[in-house]
C-alpha positions as CSV (number, residue, x, y, z in Angstrom):
1,M,0.0,0.0,0.0
2,K,1.4,3.4,-1.0
3,L,1.6,5.8,2.0
4,P,0.3,9.4,1.7
5,L,3.2,11.8,1.1
6,F,2.9,13.4,4.6
7,L,3.3,10.0,6.2
8,V,6.3,9.2,4.1
9,A,7.9,12.5,5.2
10,F,6.9,11.9,8.8
11,S,8.4,8.3,8.7
12,L,11.6,9.7,7.3
13,F,11.8,12.3,10.0
14,L,11.5,9.6,12.7
15,T,14.5,7.8,11.2
16,I,16.8,10.5,12.4
17,S,18.7,9.5,15.5
18,Y,21.4,11.3,17.5
19,Q,24.9,10.3,18.3
20,A,25.7,9.7,22.0
21,I,27.4,12.8,23.2
22,S,29.7,13.7,20.6
23,H,29.2,17.3,19.6
24,G,26.2,16.4,17.4
25,P,23.6,14.2,15.8
26,E,24.1,10.8,14.1
27,K,23.3,11.3,10.4
28,I,20.6,9.8,8.2
29,A,21.4,7.9,5.1
30,S,21.2,9.8,1.8
31,V,20.4,8.8,-1.7
32,A,23.4,7.4,-3.6
33,D,25.6,10.5,-3.8
34,T,29.0,10.7,-5.5
35,T,29.4,14.5,-5.2
36,I,32.4,15.7,-3.2
37,H,32.2,19.5,-4.1
38,Y,29.0,21.3,-4.8
39,A,29.1,24.1,-7.3
40,K,27.7,26.7,-4.8
41,E,30.5,26.0,-2.3
42,K,32.6,28.9,-3.3
43,Y,34.6,29.1,-0.1
44,F,36.1,25.6,-0.6
45,K,39.1,25.1,-2.8
46,N,40.9,21.8,-3.4
47,L,38.3,19.9,-1.4
48,K,39.6,16.4,-0.5
49,Q,38.0,13.4,1.2
50,L,40.1,12.0,4.0
51,T,38.1,9.1,5.4
52,F,36.1,6.4,3.5
53,G,33.7,4.6,5.7
54,G,32.4,4.6,9.3
55,D,31.2,7.5,11.4
56,N,34.0,10.1,11.5
57,A,33.5,13.4,13.2
58,E,34.9,16.3,15.3
59,A,38.3,16.7,13.6
60,Y,40.5,19.3,15.1
61,F,43.9,20.7,14.0
62,S,47.1,20.5,15.8
63,F,48.7,23.9,16.8
64,D,51.1,23.7,13.8
65,S,48.1,23.0,11.4
66,K,49.8,19.8,10.1
67,N,47.8,17.1,12.0
68,L,44.3,16.2,12.8
69,I,42.7,14.5,15.8
70,F,39.2,13.1,15.5
71,Q,36.7,10.4,16.7
72,C,35.6,7.4,14.8
73,T,33.1,4.5,15.0
74,D,33.7,1.8,12.4
75,P,32.4,-1.7,13.1
76,S,34.2,-3.0,10.0
77,K,37.5,-2.2,11.9
78,E,36.1,-3.5,15.2
79,V,35.7,0.1,16.5
80,M,32.2,-0.4,17.9
81,C,31.8,3.1,19.5
82,D,33.8,6.3,19.2
83,Q,37.5,6.1,19.8
84,I,40.1,8.8,19.2
85,F,42.6,8.8,16.2
86,I,45.3,11.1,15.1
87,S,47.0,11.5,11.7
88,S,49.2,13.9,9.7
89,I,47.2,15.7,7.0
90,E,49.7,15.2,4.2
91,D,50.1,11.5,4.7
92,F,46.7,10.6,6.2
93,N,47.0,7.3,8.0
94,P,45.1,7.4,11.3
95,K,46.3,5.6,14.5
96,M,44.3,5.2,17.7
97,V,45.4,7.2,20.7
98,S,42.6,6.4,23.1
99,T,42.5,3.2,25.1
100,G,40.0,1.3,22.9
101,L,37.8,0.9,26.0
102,G,34.5,2.5,26.7
103,R,33.3,5.4,24.6
104,T,35.4,8.5,23.9
105,T,34.6,12.0,22.6
106,C,35.7,15.6,22.1
107,S,39.5,15.3,21.6
108,Y,41.9,18.1,21.1
109,F,45.7,18.8,20.8
110,L,47.4,20.5,23.8
111,G,50.0,23.2,23.3
112,G,53.2,21.9,21.8
113,D,51.3,19.1,19.9
114,T,53.0,16.3,22.0
115,L,49.9,15.6,24.1
116,V,46.2,15.3,23.4
117,L,43.1,15.4,25.6
118,Y,39.8,13.6,25.3
119,A,36.8,12.5,27.3
120,S,36.3,8.8,28.0
121,T,34.0,6.4,29.9
122,H,36.7,3.7,30.2
123,L,36.9,4.0,34.0
124,G,33.2,3.1,34.2
125,G,33.6,-0.1,32.1
126,R,35.4,-1.7,29.2
127,E,32.4,-2.0,26.9
128,C,30.6,0.8,25.0
129,P,28.0,2.3,27.3
130,P,24.4,1.5,26.2
131,K,22.5,3.9,24.1
132,P,19.1,5.2,25.4
133,E,16.1,3.0,24.7
134,P,13.6,4.3,22.2
135,R,11.2,6.7,24.0
136,K,7.4,6.5,23.9
137,D,7.3,10.3,23.4
138,R,9.7,9.9,20.5
139,K,11.9,12.7,21.7
140,Y,15.5,12.8,20.4
141,V,17.9,12.5,23.3
142,W,21.6,12.5,23.9
143,P,22.9,10.5,26.9
144,L,25.1,12.3,29.4
145,Y,27.2,9.4,30.6
146,D,28.3,10.2,34.2
147,S,31.4,8.1,33.6
148,F,32.8,10.6,31.2
149,D,36.0,12.2,32.5
150,I,38.7,14.2,30.7
151,F,42.1,12.6,30.2
152,V,45.5,13.6,28.8
153,A,47.5,11.2,26.6
154,D,50.7,11.2,24.6
155,L,50.8,10.5,20.9
156,N,51.4,6.8,21.5
157,G,48.1,6.5,23.5
158,N,49.6,6.4,27.0
159,I,47.4,8.2,29.5
160,R,49.5,10.8,31.3
161,A,46.9,12.5,33.5
162,Q,43.2,12.6,34.5
163,L,42.0,16.2,34.6
164,T,38.5,15.7,36.1
165,T,37.4,13.6,39.0
166,E,34.1,15.2,40.0
167,K,30.9,13.1,40.0
168,G,28.9,13.4,36.8
169,Y,29.4,14.2,33.2
170,D,32.7,16.0,32.2
171,A,33.4,16.3,28.5
172,E,33.4,18.6,25.4
173,A,36.8,20.0,26.3
174,T,38.7,22.3,23.9
175,V,42.0,24.3,24.3
176,S,42.8,28.0,24.0
177,P,45.0,29.2,21.2
178,S,47.8,29.9,23.7
179,G,47.4,26.3,25.0
180,D,47.1,27.3,28.7
181,K,43.4,27.1,29.2
182,I,40.7,24.5,28.7
183,V,36.9,25.0,28.4
184,F,34.5,22.1,29.0
185,T,31.0,21.1,29.9
186,S,30.0,19.6,33.3
187,T,27.0,18.5,35.3
188,R,28.8,18.8,38.6
189,N,26.4,21.6,39.8
190,G,23.3,19.7,38.7
191,D,23.0,21.6,35.4
192,L,24.9,21.5,32.1
193,D,27.3,24.5,32.3
194,L,30.6,25.6,30.9
195,Y,33.8,25.7,33.0
196,T,37.3,26.7,32.4
197,M,40.5,25.3,33.9
198,N,44.2,25.5,33.4
199,A,45.8,22.9,31.1
200,D,46.9,20.9,34.1
201,G,43.4,20.7,35.5
202,S,43.8,23.4,38.2
203,D,41.9,26.6,38.8
204,V,38.4,25.3,37.7
205,K,35.9,28.1,37.3
206,Q,32.2,28.0,36.3
207,I,31.5,30.6,33.6
208,T,27.8,30.0,32.7
209,H,24.9,29.9,35.2
210,E,21.7,30.0,33.1
211,L,19.4,27.0,33.2
212,G,19.9,24.9,30.0
213,Y,22.5,23.0,28.1
214,D,25.7,25.0,27.5
215,G,28.2,22.9,25.4
216,G,30.5,22.6,22.5
217,A,32.5,25.7,23.3
218,F,35.5,27.0,21.4
219,F,37.9,29.9,22.0
220,S,38.2,32.8,19.6
221,P,41.6,33.2,17.8
222,D,42.8,35.8,20.3
223,G,41.6,33.7,23.2
224,T,39.4,36.4,24.7
225,K,35.9,35.0,23.8
226,L,34.0,31.7,23.7
227,V,31.4,30.5,21.2
228,F,29.1,27.7,22.2
229,R,25.7,26.1,21.7
230,A,22.9,26.4,24.2
231,S,19.3,25.5,25.0
232,R,17.3,27.9,27.1
233,P,14.0,26.3,28.3
234,Q,11.5,29.2,28.8
235,T,8.0,27.9,29.7
236,E,7.3,26.0,32.9
237,E,6.6,22.8,30.8
238,E,10.0,23.2,29.0
239,I,11.8,23.8,32.3
240,Q,10.3,20.8,34.0
241,D,10.9,18.6,30.9
242,Y,14.6,19.7,30.8
243,K,15.1,19.0,34.5
244,K,13.3,15.6,34.3
245,L,15.5,14.5,31.4
246,L,18.6,15.8,33.1
247,E,17.8,13.7,36.2
248,Q,17.8,10.6,33.8
249,G,21.2,11.6,32.3
250,L,19.6,12.8,29.1
251,V,19.2,16.0,27.1
252,T,17.2,16.9,23.9
253,P,19.4,18.6,21.3
254,T,16.7,19.7,18.9
255,N,16.4,23.4,20.0
256,M,19.7,25.1,20.3
257,E,21.1,28.5,19.4
258,I,24.6,30.0,19.2
259,Y,26.0,32.2,22.0
260,V,29.2,34.2,22.5
261,C,30.7,35.4,25.8
262,D,34.0,36.5,27.3
263,T,36.2,33.7,28.7
264,D,35.0,34.6,32.2
265,G,31.3,34.4,31.1
266,G,30.9,38.2,30.9
267,N,29.3,40.1,28.0
268,M,27.2,37.1,27.0
269,H,24.8,37.5,24.0
270,Q,22.8,35.3,21.8
271,V,24.1,35.2,18.2
272,T,21.4,33.2,16.3
273,K,17.7,33.2,16.6
274,L,16.9,30.8,13.8
275,G,15.0,28.0,15.5
276,G,15.8,24.3,15.2
277,A,19.2,22.9,16.0
278,N,22.1,25.4,15.6
279,W,25.3,23.9,16.9
280,A,29.0,23.1,16.2
281,P,30.1,26.7,16.1
282,F,33.6,27.9,15.4
283,F,35.2,31.3,15.0
284,S,36.5,32.4,11.6
285,P,40.2,32.9,11.3
286,D,39.9,36.7,11.9
287,G,37.5,36.2,14.8
288,K,34.8,38.4,13.2
289,K,32.4,35.7,12.1
290,I,31.1,32.3,13.3
291,I,30.6,29.3,11.2
292,F,28.2,26.6,12.5
293,S,25.8,23.8,11.4
294,S,22.1,24.3,11.3
295,N,18.8,22.7,10.1
296,H,16.8,25.9,10.4
297,V,15.8,25.7,6.7
298,K,14.6,22.1,6.8
299,K,14.2,21.3,10.5
300,G,15.1,17.7,11.2
301,F,16.2,16.8,7.7
302,S,19.1,18.7,6.4
303,F,22.1,20.2,8.2
304,N,24.4,22.6,6.3
305,L,27.2,25.0,7.3
306,W,26.3,28.6,7.7
307,M,28.3,31.7,8.7
308,C,27.3,35.0,10.3
309,D,28.7,38.0,12.1
310,L,29.0,37.9,15.9
311,N,25.7,39.7,16.2
312,G,23.9,37.2,13.9
313,E,23.8,39.5,10.9
314,N,24.9,38.7,7.3
315,L,23.9,35.1,7.5
316,E,25.2,33.1,4.6
317,Q,25.0,29.4,3.6
318,I,28.5,27.9,3.1
319,S,27.8,24.2,2.3
320,F,25.1,22.5,0.3
321,D,25.0,18.7,0.9
322,P,21.3,17.6,0.9
323,V,21.7,15.6,4.1
324,F,24.5,16.5,6.5
325,D,27.5,18.9,6.9
326,A,28.7,19.7,10.4
327,F,31.7,20.2,12.7
328,P,33.4,23.0,10.7
329,V,36.9,23.9,12.1
330,F,39.5,26.3,10.7
331,S,43.2,25.5,11.0
332,P,45.2,27.8,13.4
333,D,47.0,29.4,10.4
334,G,43.5,30.1,8.8
335,K,44.4,28.4,5.5
336,K,42.2,25.3,5.7
337,I,38.8,24.1,6.9
338,V,37.9,20.6,7.9
339,F,34.3,19.3,8.4
340,S,32.2,16.1,8.4
341,S,29.7,15.3,5.8
342,N,27.4,12.6,4.3
343,R,28.5,13.5,0.8
344,N,30.0,10.9,-1.4
345,N,28.8,8.0,0.8
346,G,27.0,6.0,-1.8
347,G,23.7,6.2,0.1
348,T,25.0,4.7,3.2
349,R,25.1,6.2,6.7
350,D,28.8,6.8,6.5
351,T,30.0,10.2,7.7
352,N,33.5,11.2,6.5
353,L,36.0,13.9,7.0
354,F,36.7,16.5,4.3
355,I,39.4,19.1,4.1
356,A,39.7,22.2,1.9
357,D,41.6,25.3,1.4
358,W,39.6,28.2,2.7
359,N,39.0,30.5,-0.3
360,E,37.8,33.9,1.0
């Protein structure tokens, strides 16, 4: 029996699921697509595909712009949930630097490029932590595994330090351009807020205090500002729903906007007011714009990269894959951009890494 068009669309919408606490959603399969570079993507030059298979995301540059660190799930290689890999860009041949145990996320190079940090659940168990069961209310949720802590490892995968030991979720850590500060998200106060600390884990300071999910923060190129995604429940129903999910170690990522503040939390302002999921923000090389992923045009279906001024003006679409583009990150020297996409995946669910010269 042929379904009515609106039921087909609704069924497709319900196939979208979300990745367990990386910085974003798991992607839906596209039609067979062999396109790497779309004609409208004028800011990309010499676009190159780096990975071919699996779920590859959150790629971040080393301080010298020569290497990448990223997370990958690839059952064909017996990587059953996200683990951390590093590779040079010129000779791309990734090697694992996480333990291979538990689930990992949100990796980053530390200053000097001889150490990396990432969040891991391995102290809570050797196996991948379970994904949330399907919900009767059909809400999309991310699990906030309370076994996530932040670790430092060398380039051979040896853990050198554990930076967080507080009870609850500690993850989503990134490093300042000078390499001396780290920003991360934690539930240690009962909410999802941003904190900063020194690179050695000392001098922890809470910098956001509003009710809602504050996460995925990055420093500006001059190290004076932070950009991040946030949910802000407003109605009593939204507030109670947020708190109830948080008590269960869950959060809904379907309504988020982009915010900017000083590194001490001051001068905070909302950048986007687009509706839908606006996330994975990153400052442009000159610090005057923000690039991010958004589904505000086709809520629930299509994520593309967009860029705007720090006040939300001059919004411009950057990427044009019909299914999924996200995690845009500029190299420290401002010459390259790396991002994750469902393009050229032959209609599978594979999400791969792509790198291009930034042509502005």
